[in-house]
N, C-alpha and C positions, 0 to 999 in steps of 0.2 A: 898778284893773282894770275894764274895761267888761264888763257882763253879756253873755253870748252865749246863743243858744237852746240848750236841752238837746239832746243827741244823740238823734235819732229813728231808729227802725228803718226800713229801706227799705220794708217792707210795711205800714207804718202807714196805716190808712184816711185818705183825703184830707180828710174832714171833721174828723177829730181832729188831723191835721197842721196844717190851717188854723187851728184853735183854738189849739193850742200855739204856733204862730208868730204869734199875735195878728192874723190876717187876718179872722177871724170872732169874734163875741162869744158864741156858744153852741154846744154840741155835746151830742148825746144818745149815751150809752154804753149799749148794749143788753146784757142778760144773755146769756151763752152763750159758745161757743168764741171765743177771741181769738188768731188765728194770729200776730199781731204781738207778743204778749207772749213774751219770751224764756224759754227753758227752761234752767235751770242745767245746766252740763255734767255735774255729778255725777248728775243725775236722768235723763239721756238714755238710759243703759243699761237703765233699768227700764221704758221706755215704747216704744210702737210708733212707727215712723218717722212723722213728720208730726203727732204728737199735739199738740193745741193746748190750752193752759190754759183752763179754764172760769172765767169771771169773773162775779161777781154783786156789786153794790154795793147795800147795804140801809140803810135809815134806822137811826140809832142812837137813844140815849135822849134826845136834845135836838136842836133844829133844826140845830146846827152839826156834829153827830156822824153818822157813818156807819160801817158795817162793810164792809170789802173782803174778799170771800171768793174764794179762788182754789183750784180743784181741778185736779189733774193726776194722771191714772191713779188709783192708790189713795191718793194723798196729798191732803190739803186743809189750808188754813190760813185763819184769819179774823184780819184785822188791823184794829184800831180806827183810825179816822182822824177828823180834824176840819178844819173850815175856820173860822179865827178871824182877824178883821182882814184878810181877803182872802188869807190864807196857808194852804196845805195842810200838814197834819202827819199822818204815818203812824207809829203806834207799832209798831216792829219787835220789841219785847220779846216779842210774842206768837208770833214764829217758833218752830218746834219746836227743841228742843235739838240735834237732829242736823243742822239746817240750817247750812251753812258761814257763819261770821261775815261773809264777803264779801257774802252776799245782803242782810243788814241794812244793811251799809255802802253797798252800791250803791243801795238804795232811798232811804236818807237823803240821799246825795249827789245823786241825781236830783231828789228833791223840793226840796232846797235850791236847786239850779240852776234848776228850774222857777219857784220863788217869786221868785228874783232876776231872772229874765228878765221875768216879768210885771211886777214892780215897776219895772224899767228902762224898761218901755213904758207906765208909768203905769196899770197894770192890777192887779187882784186878783180873787180868786174870790168870787162871791156864794155864799150858802148853797145847798146842793144841793137840787134839786127832784126828787122821786121820782114816777114813774108806773109803770104796769104793765110790769114787765120792763125798766125802764131808769132811769137817772139823767140829769138834764140839768144840765150845768155851764154857768155864765155868767161872763163877764168883766165887771167893772165898773171905772169910773174910780176911782182912789184918789189922794189928795193926795200930792205928792212928799214924801219923808222927808228 
């Protein structure tokens, strides 16, 4: 099976779309509301219409580690993530027990698809670079496996 790009939301910012589609080699993701991040159906009843998840990606305890923090209304979650050998990994075991299992499955499936897409294009992720209120992700060439 040939790798195909992961499904992207229609309102994804163009710079992030270009990065995921391997048309650019870097993107800065700024902290703050992210209208393009989907809200699980089960949470929509608890939120005001148009509520956007607040995203913050912070350094972890090592150069390849980071913490992805997502806040939505009164809910928040922090997910550990790493970039090793050009591949992103997000540990969904940190999702709260009341989160539907489908959320963890969707995150894992998306990350696997993203990693496969990058690899099919001879790309991988470099270690994240953190600046004030943002993280910069870069694509680097990786040898074919």
